[in-house]
C-alpha positions in Angstrom: -0.5 -8.0 -11.9 -2.0 -6.3 -15.0 -4.7 -4.5 -13.0 -2.0 -3.3 -10.6 0.1 -1.8 -13.4 -3.1 -0.3 -14.8 -3.4 1.8 -11.6 0.1 3.2 -12.3 -0.9 4.1 -15.9 -4.0 5.8 -14.5 -1.7 7.8 -12.2 0.5 8.8 -15.1 -2.6 10.0 -17.1 -4.0 11.9 -14.2 -0.6 13.6 -13.6 -0.6 14.7 -17.3 -4.1 16.2 -16.6 -2.8 18.1 -13.6 0.1 19.4 -15.7 -2.3 20.4 -18.5 0.0 18.3 -20.7 2.8 20.9 -20.5 6.2 19.3 -19.9 7.6 22.1 -17.7 4.8 21.7 -15.1 6.2 18.2 -14.3 8.8 20.0 -12.2 6.2 21.4 -9.8 3.4 18.9 -9.8 5.1 16.8 -7.0 4.4 19.6 -4.6 0.6 19.8 -5.0 -2.0 18.3 -2.6 -4.0 17.1 -5.6 -1.2 15.0 -6.9 -0.5 13.4 -3.5 -4.1 12.7 -2.9 -4.5 10.9 -6.2 -1.0 9.2 -6.0 -1.7 7.8 -2.5 -4.9 6.2 -3.6 -3.4 4.8 -6.9 -0.3 3.4 -5.2 -2.3 1.8 -2.4 -4.8 0.4 -4.8 -2.0 -1.0 -6.9 -0.5 -2.7 -3.9 -3.9 -4.1 -2.9 -4.5 -5.5 -6.4 -1.0 -7.0 -6.4 -0.9 -8.4 -2.8 -4.6 -9.0 -2.1 -5.5 -9.4 1.6 -1.8 -9.4 2.4 -1.8 -5.7 1.8 -4.0 -5.2 4.9 -1.4 -6.9 7.1 1.5 -4.9 5.5 -0.4 -1.6 6.1 -0.4 -2.4 9.8 3.4 -2.9 9.7 4.0 0.4 7.8 1.4 2.4 9.6 3.9 4.4 11.7 5.6 5.6 8.5 2.2 6.4 6.9 1.2 8.3 10.1 4.4 10.4 9.9 3.8 11.2 6.2 0.1 11.8 6.4 0.3 15.7 6.7 1.9 15.8 3.3 -0.6 13.5 1.5 -3.5 16.0 1.7 -6.8 15.5 3.5 -8.1 12.7 1.2 -9.3 9.4 2.7 -9.9 7.2 -0.3 -10.2 3.6 0.6 -7.9 1.3 -1.4 -10.8 -1.1 -2.1 -12.9 1.6 -4.0 -12.8 1.1 -7.7 -12.2 4.4 -9.5 -11.7 4.7 -13.2 -9.2 6.7 -15.1 -9.1 10.5 -15.0 -9.8 11.1 -11.3 -9.5 14.8 -10.6 -9.4 16.3 -7.1 -9.4 20.1 -7.2 -9.1 21.1 -3.5 -8.2 18.0 -1.4 -7.3 20.2 1.6 -11.1 20.6 2.1 -11.3 16.8 2.7 -12.3 13.9 0.5 -13.8 10.6 1.8 -14.6 7.7 -0.4 -16.0 4.4 0.9 -14.3 1.1 -0.1 -17.6 -0.2 -1.6 -17.8 2.6 -4.2 -17.5 1.9 -7.9 -16.8 5.1 -9.8 -16.4 5.5 -13.6 -13.9 7.4 -15.6 -13.3 11.2 -15.3 -14.8 11.8 -11.9 -14.2 15.4 -10.6 -14.2 16.1 -6.9 -14.1 19.7 -5.9 -13.4 19.3 -2.2 -15.3 18.6 1.0 -16.9 15.6 -0.7 -18.0 12.4 0.9 -19.0 9.3 -1.0 -20.3 6.9 1.7 -23.2 5.0 3.0 -26.2 5.3 5.3 -26.2 1.6 6.2 -24.2 -1.5 5.7 -23.1 -1.7 2.1 -21.7 -4.3 -0.3 -19.3 -3.8 -3.2 -21.1 -1.7 -5.9 -23.9 -0.4 -3.6 -22.5 3.1 -4.5 -22.1 3.5 -8.3 -21.1 6.7 -10.1 -21.0 6.7 -13.9 -18.5 8.3 -16.2 -18.0 12.1 -16.2 -19.6 12.7 -12.8 -18.7 16.0 -11.1 -19.3 16.8 -7.4 -19.5 20.5 -6.4 -17.9 21.8 -3.1 -19.2 19.9 0.0 -21.5 17.6 -2.1 -22.3 14.3 -0.5 -23.4 11.0 -2.0 -24.9 8.5 0.5 -25.6 5.0 -0.8 -26.9 2.7 -1.7 -27.3 4.8 -4.8 -26.7 4.6 -8.5 -25.8 7.8 -10.4 -25.7 7.8 -14.2 -23.2 9.2 -16.7 -22.6 12.9 -17.3 -24.2 14.0 -14.0 -23.3 17.3 -12.2 -24.0 17.4 -8.5 -24.3 21.0 -7.2 -22.4 22.4 -4.2 -23.8 21.3 -0.9 -26.2 18.7 -2.4 -26.9 15.5 -0.6 -27.7 12.6 -3.0 -29.6 9.8 -1.5 -31.7 8.6 -4.5 -30.7 7.2 -7.9 -30.1 9.7 -10.7 -30.4 9.2 -14.5 -27.8 10.1 -17.1 -27.3 13.7 -18.2 -28.8 15.5 -15.2 -28.0 18.2 -12.7 -28.7 17.5 -9.0 -29.2 20.2 -6.3 -30.6 20.5 -2.8 -31.0 18.5 0.3 -32.0 15.8 -0.5 -30.8 16.3 -4.1 -33.4 16.5 -6.8 -33.0 16.8 -10.6 -33.2 20.5 -11.5 -32.6 20.6 -15.2 -30.7 18.7 -17.9 -26.9 19.2 -17.8 -25.4 21.2 -20.7 -23.4 18.9 -22.9 
């Protein structure tokens, strides 16, 4: 129950970030694709943590409603089993976001759009790990199993298939460390 409520507190925090902590922006945030992409994940994750495997059965029952509402939820496909810390920011969800259910992502992850965090083969929980303050540029892809450290910037179009240390900048296909990230 506590972890389920924690997801809703994360959603409140992320909505404050979207509004740049200005109260009058609360009136319009409900109409942004970024809000709905994050809200759909957080609400689904909260239901999963509350109901466990029963949530999978309930999803089947409510799938016609979800199918009808899907065009308004943005183009984000974030699996409810993925563990994502507080401060998720999705800048352009209409470009598409895909996150595998086995991913474990730290706090303050920024996804620019066109991002995929998935796997090259069968994965287990935690095979894909992203640390805190990880930022993915436009169309950047992370293919696990892979472990990425804290404070890592992944450049636009990069394909990460190898582990990365803390405080680095990854570019290219396959991604390699270019230089240390600016703190």
